[in-house]
N, C-alpha and C positions, 0 to 999 in steps of 0.2 A: 461635445455638448457645449452649448452657450447658455449661461445663466445671466439674466439681466434684472436689475431692480429699477422700477419706474414709479413715478408719481403721476397719477391720472387726475387732471383738474376737471372738475365738473360743477354744475350748479349745486349749491349746498343742499337744497331740498331733494336732490336726486341721487345723493351719494349711495344710499342703501340699494336703490335699483341698479345703479351703475355697477356697484360691487357685486351684486347678484349675477348680473349678466357677464361680468368679467370672470368670475369664479366658475361659470359654466363652460368656459372655453378651454380647449385642450392646451395644456402646458402653462396655464395661468393660475397663480395662487394669490389670493388677497390676504394681506397681512395686517392691514389697519385702515380705519376710516376716520377722517377728521371732518365731520359734517360742517362744523363751524367755518372752516377754511375752504371747504369744497374740494377735498383731496382724498384720493384712495391710493394706498401703497400696495404695489403688486410685484411679484417676480414672474419672469417668463423663462421657462426651460425649453430649449429647442435644439435640434440637431446641429445647427450651424448659425452663423451670423445672419445670413440672408433670411433664413426662416424666422429667426428672432425678430428681425426688422419687419417682416411681413405681418407677423402676429401683432406686434405693438402698433404698427401703422394703422391697422384695422380698428384700433380702439376709437379713433375719431369718428367712425361711422355710427357710434352709439349716440343717440339723442342726448343732449345736454353735456356731452364731453367737450370741454373747451380747449384741451391741450394735453400733451403727453411729454413728460420730462424724463429723460434717461438719467439715472443717478449713478449706476454702476453696471459694468459688464465684465464678465469673466469668460474667456474662451481660449481654446487651445489652437495653436497654429494650424494643426491638421484639419480643422473644420472651417477655415476661412473659405468663403465662396460656396458654402453649402446652403 
């Protein structure tokens, strides 16, 4: 299993909507919103590194998302390439 922490940057006025869409996705949990700065803090739990990357990369398809910053990733050697 891979667990990653990310900050999703979005338009400040859209933070609540972005957070709602993110939390509806499998493996994604929203932990905080800073609407003033336009940031949503999330974790992603996935079977492997590739799956985690696929999930997080798809965040930019949400309207008003400006970027995604990886903060931390924890993974086991046996799930590399999954």
